[in-house]
BAVEXKOL-677493 format. One line per 8 residues: their letters; for each residue x, z negated, y of C-alpha. Coordinates in Angstrom, 1 decimal. Each point is the difference from the previous one (the first is absolute). Layout:
BAVEXKOL-677493
A	X,Z,Y; ...
end
This chain:
BAVEXKOL-677493
XXXXXXXX	119.4,-102.1,80.7; 2.7,1.2,-2.4; 0.6,-3.6,-0.9; -3.2,-0.1,-2.0; 0.4,3.1,-2.1; 1.1,0.0,-3.6; 3.8,0.5,0.6; -0.1,-3.5,1.6
XXXXXXXX	-0.4,-1.4,-3.5; 3.4,1.4,-0.9; 1.6,-1.5,3.0; -1.5,-3.4,-0.9; 1.3,0.4,-3.6; 3.5,0.9,1.1; 0.0,-2.9,2.4; -1.0,-2.4,-2.8
XXXXXXXX	2.8,1.3,-2.3; 2.6,-0.2,2.8; -0.9,-3.6,1.0; 0.2,-1.0,-3.7; 3.5,1.4,-0.4; 1.3,-1.3,3.3; -1.9,-3.2,1.0; 2.7,-0.8,2.6
XXXXXXXX	-0.7,3.2,2.0; -3.8,0.3,0.3; -1.5,2.5,2.4; -3.1,-1.5,1.7; -3.3,1.6,-1.0; -1.7,1.9,2.7; -2.6,-2.0,1.9; -3.6,1.1,0.7
XXXXXXXX	-0.6,0.9,3.7; -1.5,-2.7,2.2; -3.7,0.2,0.7; -1.0,1.1,3.5; -2.1,-2.3,2.2; -3.2,1.7,1.1; -2.8,-1.3,2.3; -3.2,-1.5,-1.5
XXXXXXXX	-3.1,2.1,-0.1; -2.9,-0.5,2.4; -3.6,-0.4,-0.9; -2.1,3.1,-0.6; -3.3,-1.8,-0.5; -1.8,-3.1,-1.1; 1.2,-1.6,-3.3; -2.1,-0.3,-3.1
XXXXXXXX	-0.3,-3.7,-0.9; -1.2,-1.8,-3.1; 0.1,-3.6,-1.4; 1.5,-0.2,-3.5; 0.3,-3.2,-2.0; 1.4,-1.3,-3.3; -2.1,2.4,-2.0; 1.8,3.0,1.5
XXXXXXXX	-1.4,3.2,1.4; 1.1,3.0,2.0; 0.0,1.5,3.5; 0.1,3.7,1.0; 1.2,1.6,3.2; -2.6,1.6,2.3; 1.2,3.5,-1.0; -0.2,-0.9,-3.7
XXXXXXXX	3.6,0.8,-0.8; 1.6,-3.4,-0.4; -1.4,-2.6,-2.4; 1.3,-3.6,-0.4; -1.0,-1.8,-3.2; 0.4,-3.8,-0.2; 0.0,-1.3,-3.6; -1.8,-3.1,-1.1
XXXXXXXX	2.2,-3.0,0.5; 2.1,1.5,2.8; -1.7,-2.3,2.6; -1.0,-3.7,-0.1; -2.6,0.4,2.8; -2.0,2.6,1.9; 2.3,2.1,2.2; -0.9,2.7,2.6
XXXXXXXX	1.7,3.3,-0.7; 0.2,2.9,2.4; 1.2,3.6,-0.1; 0.6,1.5,3.4; 0.9,3.7,0.7; 3.1,0.3,2.2; 2.3,2.8,1.3; 2.7,0.9,-2.5
XXXXXXXX	3.7,-0.3,1.2; 1.4,0.9,-3.4; 1.5,3.6,-0.2; -0.9,1.8,-3.1; -3.3,-1.8,-0.3; -3.3,2.0,-0.2; -2.9,-1.4,2.1; -0.5,-3.4,1.5
XXXXXXXX	1.4,-3.4,-1.0; -1.9,-3.2,-0.8; 0.5,-3.6,1.2; -0.9,-2.4,-2.8; -0.9,-3.6,0.7; 0.3,-3.0,-0.6; 3.8,0.0,0.6; 2.1,-2.9,-1.3
XXXXXXXX	-2.5,-1.1,-2.7; 1.5,-0.7,-3.4; -1.9,1.5,-2.9; 0.1,-1.6,-3.5; -0.2,3.5,-1.5; 1.1,3.4,1.4; -2.6,2.2,1.7; -0.4,3.7,-0.8
XXXXXXXX	0.1,2.7,2.7; -1.4,3.4,-0.8; 0.3,3.0,2.4; -2.0,3.1,-0.8; 1.5,3.2,1.4; -1.6,3.4,0.5; 1.1,3.6,0.6; 0.6,-0.5,3.7
XXXXXXXX	2.4,-2.9,-0.8; 2.1,2.4,-2.1; 0.3,2.6,2.8; 3.8,0.3,0.3; 0.9,-2.4,-2.8; -0.7,-0.5,-3.8; -1.6,-2.8,-1.9; 3.2,-0.4,-1.9
XXXXXXXX	1.6,-1.2,3.2; -2.6,-2.5,1.0; 0.5,-3.8,-0.1; -1.5,-3.0,1.7; 1.9,-1.6,2.8; -0.4,-3.0,2.3; 1.4,-1.1,3.4; 1.5,-3.6,0.1
XXXXXXXX	0.3,-2.2,3.0; 3.5,1.3,0.7; -1.6,3.4,0.8; 1.6,1.8,-3.0; -2.2,1.9,-2.4; 0.8,-0.4,-3.7; -1.2,2.4,-2.8; -0.8,-1.3,-3.5
XXXXXXXX	1.5,2.1,-2.8; -2.2,-1.6,-2.5; -3.1,1.5,1.5; -2.2,1.4,-2.8; -1.2,3.6,0.3; -3.2,1.1,-1.6; -0.2,3.8,0.5; -3.5,0.3,-1.6
XXXXXXXX	-1.6,-2.7,2.2; 2.2,0.9,3.0; 1.0,-3.6,0.5; 3.1,-2.0,0.9; -0.1,-3.6,-1.3; 2.3,-2.9,0.7; -0.2,-3.8,-0.5; 1.1,-2.3,2.8
XXXXXXXX	0.0,-3.6,0.9; 0.0,0.4,3.8; -1.9,1.7,2.8; 1.3,2.0,3.0; -0.3,3.6,1.2; -0.2,2.5,-2.9; 0.0,3.8,-0.3; 0.9,2.7,-2.5
XXXXXXXX	3.5,1.5,0.3; 1.4,3.3,-1.0; 3.7,0.2,-1.0; 0.1,3.5,1.5; -2.3,2.3,1.9; 0.0,3.7,1.1; -0.1,0.5,3.8; -0.4,2.9,2.4
XXXXXXXX	1.1,0.1,3.6; -3.4,1.6,0.7; -3.1,-0.5,-2.2; -1.9,2.8,1.7; 1.4,3.4,1.0; -1.1,3.2,1.7; 0.6,3.3,-1.9; 3.7,0.9,-0.3
XXXXXXXX	1.1,-3.5,1.1; 2.3,-2.0,-2.2; 0.8,-3.6,-0.7; 2.8,-1.9,-1.7; -0.8,-1.8,-3.3; 1.9,-3.1,-1.3; -0.4,-2.9,-2.4; 0.1,-3.4,1.5
XXXXXXXX	1.0,-3.3,-1.7; 1.0,-3.4,1.1; 3.6,-1.0,-0.4; 1.3,0.7,-3.6; -1.1,-2.3,-2.8; 2.6,-1.1,-2.6; -0.9,0.2,-3.6; 0.7,-3.7,-0.4
XXXXXXXX	-2.4,-0.8,2.8; -2.9,1.6,-1.9; 0.3,-2.7,-2.6; -0.8,-2.6,2.5; -3.4,-1.5,0.8; 0.1,1.4,3.6; 2.2,2.3,2.1; 0.5,-0.1,3.7
XXXXXXXX	-1.1,3.3,1.7; 2.7,1.2,2.4; 0.1,2.7,2.7; -1.6,3.4,-0.4; 2.3,3.0,-0.6; -0.1,3.6,-1.3; 0.8,0.3,-3.7; 3.3,2.1,0.2
XXXXXXXX	0.4,0.8,-3.7; 0.0,3.4,-1.7; -0.1,-1.8,-3.4; -3.3,-1.7,0.8; -1.7,2.7,2.2; -0.8,3.3,-1.7; -2.4,3.0,-0.1; -1.7,0.3,3.4
XXXXXXXX	-3.3,2.0,-0.4; -3.2,1.0,1.9; -3.2,0.8,-1.8; -1.1,2.9,2.2; 0.2,1.1,3.6; 3.5,0.0,1.4; 3.5,-0.4,-1.4; 2.5,-2.8,-0.5
XXXXXXXX	3.7,0.7,0.8; 2.7,-2.4,-1.1; 2.0,-1.5,2.9; 3.7,0.1,0.3; -0.2,-3.5,-1.5; -2.0,0.6,-3.2; -1.7,-3.4,0.0; -1.9,1.4,3.1
XXXXXXXX	-2.3,3.1,0.2; -1.8,2.0,2.7; -3.6,0.9,-0.5; -1.0,3.3,1.8; -3.7,0.5,0.7; -1.6,3.4,-0.7; -0.9,2.5,2.7; -3.8,-0.9,-0.4
XXXXXXXX	-1.9,-3.1,-0.8; -0.1,0.0,-3.8; -2.7,-0.7,-2.5; 0.2,-2.7,-1.4; 1.0,-2.0,3.0; 1.8,-2.4,0.2; 2.8,1.2,-2.1; 1.8,-2.4,-2.4
XXXXXXXX	3.8,-0.3,-0.1; 1.7,-1.9,-2.8; 3.4,-1.2,-1.2; 1.3,-1.7,-3.2; 1.8,-3.3,0.0; 2.2,-0.5,-3.0; 1.5,-3.2,-1.6; -1.4,-2.3,2.6
XXXXXXXX	-0.6,-2.7,-2.7; 1.8,0.5,-3.3; -2.3,-0.2,-3.0; -0.3,-3.5,-1.3; 1.2,-1.7,3.2; -3.5,-1.1,1.0; -2.7,0.0,-2.7; -2.5,2.8,0.5
XXXXXXXX	2.2,1.7,2.6; 2.4,2.9,0.0; -0.8,1.3,-3.5; -0.1,3.6,1.1; 3.1,-0.2,2.1; -1.6,1.7,3.0; -3.0,-0.2,2.4; -1.5,2.7,2.1
XXXXXXXX	-0.9,-0.7,3.7; -2.8,2.1,1.6; -0.7,0.3,3.7; -2.7,1.9,1.9; 0.8,2.1,3.1; -2.8,1.4,2.1; 0.3,3.5,1.6; -2.2,0.4,3.1
XXXXXXXX	-0.6,2.5,2.8; -0.7,-2.4,2.9; -2.1,-3.1,-0.9; -0.9,-1.8,-3.2; -1.7,-3.0,-1.4; 0.3,-0.8,-3.7; 0.6,-2.9,-2.4; -1.8,-1.9,-2.8
XXXXXXXX	-3.6,-1.3,-0.1; -0.4,-2.6,-2.7; 2.9,1.5,-1.9; -1.1,3.6,0.2; 1.8,2.5,2.3; -1.9,1.5,2.9; 0.6,2.7,2.6; -2.0,1.0,3.0
XXXXXXXX	-2.1,2.9,1.1; 0.7,0.3,3.7; 2.6,-0.5,2.7; 0.5,-3.6,0.8; 0.1,-1.3,3.6; 0.0,-3.1,2.0; -1.9,-0.9,3.2; 0.0,-2.9,2.3
XXXXXXXX	-3.6,-1.1,0.0; -0.7,-3.1,2.1; 2.2,-2.8,-1.3; 1.3,1.7,-3.1; 2.1,2.8,-1.3; -2.1,1.7,-2.7; 1.3,2.2,-2.8; -2.7,1.9,-1.8
XXXXXXXX	-0.4,2.8,-2.7; -1.5,0.7,-3.4; 0.6,0.0,-3.8; 0.3,3.3,-1.8; -3.3,0.9,-1.8; -2.0,-3.0,1.2; -1.8,-1.1,3.1; 1.9,-3.2,0.3
XXXXXXXX	2.1,-0.4,3.1; 2.8,-2.4,0.9; 0.4,-1.9,3.2; 3.0,-2.1,1.2; -0.4,-2.2,3.0; 3.0,-1.3,2.0; 0.4,-1.6,3.4; 0.0,2.4,3.0
XXXXXXXX	3.5,0.9,0.8; 1.4,-1.1,-3.4; 3.6,1.0,-0.4; 2.5,0.1,-2.9; -0.5,-3.1,-2.1; -2.1,-1.7,-2.7; -3.6,-1.1,0.5; -1.6,-2.4,-2.4
XXXXXXXX	-3.6,0.1,-1.2; -1.6,-2.4,2.5; -0.7,0.4,3.7; 3.0,2.4,0.2; -1.7,2.7,-2.0; -2.2,1.0,-2.9; -0.8,2.9,-2.3; -3.4,1.2,-1.1
XXXXXXXX	-1.5,2.8,-2.2; -3.5,1.3,0.8; -2.3,2.7,-1.4; -0.8,2.7,2.5; -2.7,1.4,-2.3; -2.0,-3.2,0.6; 0.2,-0.2,3.8; 3.4,-1.7,-0.1
XXXXXXXX	-1.0,-2.7,-2.5; 2.9,-2.5,-0.3; 1.3,-0.1,-3.6; 3.2,-2.1,0.1; 1.7,-2.1,2.7; 3.1,-2.2,0.3; -2.1,-2.7,1.7; -3.5,-1.4,-0.9
XXXXXXXX	-2.1,-2.9,1.1; -0.2,-2.8,-2.6; -3.6,-0.3,-1.3; 0.0,-3.8,0.1; 2.2,-1.1,2.8; -0.4,3.0,2.3; 3.7,0.2,0.6; 1.9,3.2,0.1
XXXXXXXX	2.2,0.5,-3.1; 3.0,2.3,0.3; 1.5,1.8,-3.0; 3.8,0.0,-0.6; 2.0,2.9,1.3; 1.2,1.7,3.1; 0.2,3.3,2.0; 3.5,1.1,1.0
XXXXXXXX	0.9,2.5,2.8; 3.4,1.3,-0.8; 0.4,2.8,2.6; -1.5,1.3,3.3; 1.2,3.2,1.4; -1.1,2.8,2.4; 0.7,3.6,-1.1; -0.9,3.0,2.3
XXXXXXXX	-2.1,-2.3,2.1; -2.0,-1.4,-3.0; 0.2,-3.7,-1.0; 0.4,-0.8,-3.7; -0.2,-3.4,-1.9; 1.4,-0.6,-3.4; -0.4,-3.0,-2.3; -1.4,-1.5,-3.2
XXXXXXXX	-2.3,-2.7,-1.2; -0.6,-2.1,-3.1; -3.2,-2.1,-0.1; -2.5,-1.7,-2.2; -3.6,1.0,0.6; -3.3,-1.7,-0.4; -3.2,1.7,-1.1; -1.9,-0.3,3.2
XXXXXXXX	-3.3,-0.9,-1.6; 1.4,-3.0,-2.0; 1.6,-3.3,0.5; 2.7,0.5,-2.6; 3.8,0.0,0.4; 1.7,3.3,0.6; -1.1,2.4,-2.7; 2.6,2.8,0.5
XXXXXXXX	3.4,0.7,1.5; 0.4,2.9,2.4; 3.2,1.4,1.2; 0.8,2.9,2.4; 2.6,1.9,2.0; -1.0,1.9,3.1; 1.2,2.3,2.7; -2.7,0.5,2.7
XXXXXXXX	-0.1,1.7,3.4; -1.9,-0.6,3.2; -3.6,1.1,-0.4; 0.0,1.6,3.4; 2.7,2.5,-1.2; -2.6,1.7,-2.3; -2.4,0.7,2.8; -3.6,-0.3,-1.3
X	-0.4,-1.5,-3.6
end
């Protein structure tokens, strides 16, 4: 990523002077890396559809994060629009992607796309690094340097004249080999980017997104820190660091590690970007004794009261537990015998929240029966099992989920987004619970 730091300006200046003095011996300018072809995303739920005509209008994704505005005069006749949640194949992209339709329609005026980000979208990256990107028919994702950033409203805005698959994109993001550690364990930290951007490419309307790599630059990566609980030790290669967990589970938990990225966009290169010359990336790492279940519930962090476990009950694997300080309990259902893989919110699995203080009254669910048609409606999202292991004769399951949830007593679209990461053990290993 050295090619995008301020010294690159000097190189470009020297090159310009040299070529002016000796036009017969011109050194070719460096070329931007070729974009990498990636698979298309797969559906994560039913699309939101809406007819929009010559008067214009807007359509919003089921999770409320992506809004498409069609100005008056962009269309000559009524046209059906749709926003479908899909799996995200773009590295450095927080959350899911969106498939926008109709494809191939020519608009008389550009349409506006607005993506609203939240705190969970910034876990491991910075709003300074966020841009909108789309995947073309050739399979290559392209980021749009002219994406407008509104820090107050927490929005990314871009105008476009075509539809395809869209998602937010981070120019760089902080990663850990392990996101959850036992006391005294350690993990390697690094900053990931896609192949280097050239300064000249950031002046273009769009830039192809190339392969993922570790940012190997001591000039860009500086000042590794941890807020509390544990230590960070620079690696032999200073653009890497090792986080060492404390001897006991700390309070607060998870801990937050951070690193500064300097000169990733020189001031003035992109309006509204790079004015400070640096950005700080933050990432949470959970310290646990044996099992855990935590995440965000409607944007607020939650943790759990009790040990988490799974049990095979009839046709399902069931993961159950409780929120700290409330009587609300989570449940995740998956097919019996489910292995490592991703399970969408349909007949493959679902998530619910119920209130044990009211005899298990159901509060939220990822599926509800439509009040008019009587059809089952599934929210966008998925449950992912990432690891299954047996230690000392006890079976453990690890994974995560990100889903939209309906208020069970209403016929409205999803009213909140719930995410979670879990490590659970066979209920029989606890004896009597």
